[in-house]
matplotlib code that plots the C-alpha trace (Angstrom):
import matplotlib.pyplot as plt

x = [-3.2, -2.8, -0.7, -0.3, 2.0, 0.3, 2.7, 1.1, 1.9, 5.7, 5.6, 7.9, 5.7, 5.7, 9.5, 12.1, 12.1, 8.4, 5.5, 4.5, 7.9, 8.1, 11.5, 12.5, 10.5, 13.5, 14.8, 11.3, 11.3, 14.6, 13.6, 10.3, 12.0, 14.6, 11.9, 9.7, 12.7, 14.0, 10.5, 9.2, 8.4, 6.4, 3.9, 1.4, 0.8, 2.3, 0.2, 0.8, -1.4, -0.9, -2.5, -3.4, -5.4, -7.1, -9.5, -9.9, -11.8, -11.3, -8.5, -6.2, -5.8, -3.6, -4.1, -4.0, -4.9, -2.9, -5.9, -8.5, -6.7, -3.2, -0.9, -1.2, 0.4, 0.4, -1.4, -2.0, 0.6, 3.2, 6.6, 5.3, 2.6, 5.2, 6.6, 9.9, 12.8, 14.1, 10.8, 10.9, 7.2, 7.8, 7.4, 3.7, 1.3, -1.3, -1.5, -4.5, -5.1, -7.1, -8.3, -9.1, -11.9, -12.0, -9.7, -8.7, -6.5, -7.1, -5.8, -9.2, -10.7, -8.6, -9.2, -7.0, -5.8, -9.1, -10.8, -13.4, -11.8, -11.4, -8.6, -11.0, -12.5, -9.1, -7.7, -10.9, -10.8, -7.3, -8.3, -6.1, -6.9, -3.7, -1.9, 1.2, 0.9, 4.0, 4.7, 4.0, 2.7, 2.2, -0.2, -2.4, -2.6, -0.9, -3.2, -6.3, -5.4, -4.6, -7.8, -9.8, -8.0, -9.0, -12.6, -12.7, -11.9, -8.3, -5.6, -3.7, -0.2, 1.7, 5.4, 6.3, 10.0, 8.9, 6.8, 7.6, 5.3, 4.7, 4.9, 5.3, 1.9, 0.0, 1.8, 1.1, -2.6, -2.6, -1.0, -3.6, -6.4, -4.7, -4.4, -8.0, -9.0, -7.2, -4.3, -0.9, 2.0, 5.6, 8.7, 9.0, 8.1, 10.5, 9.0, 10.0]
y = [-7.7, -9.4, -7.3, -7.3, -5.4, -4.2, -3.6, -1.4, -1.6, -2.0, -2.7, -2.0, 0.6, 2.6, 2.5, 4.5, 3.6, 2.5, 4.2, 6.0, 5.8, 7.5, 8.8, 6.6, 3.6, 1.3, 2.5, 1.8, -1.7, -2.5, -0.8, -2.6, -5.9, -5.2, -4.0, -7.1, -9.5, -7.6, -7.4, -10.9, -11.7, -8.4, -9.2, -12.1, -11.6, -9.8, -9.1, -7.2, -5.3, -4.6, -2.6, -5.2, -3.7, -5.4, -2.7, 0.1, 2.4, 6.0, 5.4, 5.1, 8.1, 9.2, 12.7, 12.1, 14.6, 12.7, 13.0, 10.7, 9.5, 8.2, 6.8, 3.0, 1.2, -2.2, -4.0, -7.6, -9.9, -7.2, -6.7, -3.3, -5.1, -7.3, -6.7, -4.9, -7.3, -5.4, -6.3, -9.9, -10.8, -14.2, -12.4, -11.9, -14.5, -13.3, -10.8, -8.7, -7.5, -4.4, -2.4, -5.1, -3.2, 0.1, 2.6, 1.3, 3.0, 1.2, -2.4, -2.9, -2.8, -5.9, -9.6, -12.5, -15.0, -16.9, -13.7, -13.4, -12.8, -9.1, -7.7, -6.7, -10.1, -11.8, -9.7, -10.2, -14.0, -14.0, -11.6, -8.8, -5.6, -3.5, -2.8, -1.0, 0.3, 0.9, 1.2, 3.4, 6.0, 7.9, 10.3, 7.9, 4.2, 4.2, 6.9, 5.2, 1.8, 3.3, 5.3, 2.3, 0.3, 2.9, 2.9, -0.9, -0.3, -1.3, 0.5, 1.9, 3.3, 4.4, 4.0, 7.0, 6.1, 3.1, 5.0, 7.1, 9.9, 11.7, 15.4, 17.5, 19.1, 16.0, 14.2, 17.1, 16.9, 13.1, 13.4, 15.9, 13.5, 10.5, 12.4, 13.5, 9.8, 8.8, 7.1, 7.2, 8.5, 7.6, 9.1, 11.2, 10.1, 10.3, 12.7, 12.8]
z = [20.8, 17.4, 15.0, 11.3, 8.9, 5.8, 2.9, 0.3, -3.4, -3.5, -7.2, -10.1, -11.7, -8.4, -8.0, -9.8, -13.6, -13.4, -15.2, -12.0, -10.2, -6.9, -5.7, -2.8, -4.0, -4.1, -0.8, 0.7, -0.8, 0.9, 4.2, 4.4, 3.8, 6.4, 8.9, 8.4, 8.9, 11.9, 13.5, 12.6, 16.2, 16.6, 13.9, 13.9, 10.2, 7.2, 4.1, 1.0, -1.4, -5.1, -7.9, -10.5, -13.3, -16.2, -17.4, -14.8, -17.1, -16.7, -14.1, -17.1, -19.4, -22.3, -20.7, -17.0, -14.3, -11.7, -9.3, -10.7, -13.8, -14.4, -17.1, -17.5, -14.6, -12.8, -15.6, -14.7, -16.0, -16.8, -15.1, -13.8, -11.7, -10.1, -6.7, -6.8, -6.3, -3.3, -1.4, -0.3, -1.1, 0.4, 3.7, 2.9, 4.2, 1.7, -1.2, -1.8, -5.4, -6.1, -9.1, -11.6, -13.2, -11.4, -9.7, -6.2, -3.7, -0.5, 0.2, 1.8, -1.7, -2.7, -2.5, -1.6, -4.2, -3.9, -5.5, -2.8, 0.6, 1.3, 3.5, 6.4, 6.6, 6.5, 9.3, 11.4, 10.9, 12.5, 15.3, 14.2, 16.0, 15.4, 12.1, 10.9, 7.4, 5.1, 1.4, -1.6, -2.0, 1.3, -0.2, -2.1, -1.5, 2.0, 3.1, 1.8, 3.3, 6.7, 6.8, 5.9, 8.5, 11.2, 9.8, 10.4, 14.0, 13.9, 15.9, 12.9, 12.7, 9.6, 9.8, 7.7, 7.4, 5.5, 2.9, 0.0, -1.2, -4.5, -3.5, -0.4, -0.8, -1.2, 1.6, 4.0, 3.1, 3.5, 6.9, 8.1, 6.9, 8.6, 11.9, 11.7, 11.2, 14.4, 12.6, 14.6, 12.6, 13.4, 11.7, 8.6, 5.0, 2.1, -0.5, -4.1]

ax = plt.figure().add_subplot(projection="3d")
ax.plot(x, y, z, "-o")
ax.set_aspect("equal")
plt.show()
């Protein structure tokens, strides 16, 4: 078994004080860093994903519905797009950016720094067959990333104690979808 930890979108705009801040985002950033350090020997690879928008079209809206459209967030080159300082991004071997010109929820939609290597290919090239998924938000990008990991044939587990979700209702729906996709769930998520 070759294992990877996928850290999803622990960025300033998704933590308290950000344009789409999730309650518990800072706590999640700290807890994920602590987990990655304490379990360094358990993971063969650690990667991070990030929203990194340039012009995502209708994904940004002045009148968002918070389903398909959102306030401006994680714009490339802004402090909001940076990883939160409580998450030690140096632990990540590679960063996968997503959503440059479109909405993107799953880390599997992102590419590495070279702009061409997709997350699934990167993991496959390294023989990864098992992943743990953590980060923000449980009910959106964590869910989408974990579901895509399972669809790629990876044994997938979401460590819910290392996630933060937007709302109880959307987290509950996300957990149902994850279970139906065969994703293992461990612990309880923090919900804002």
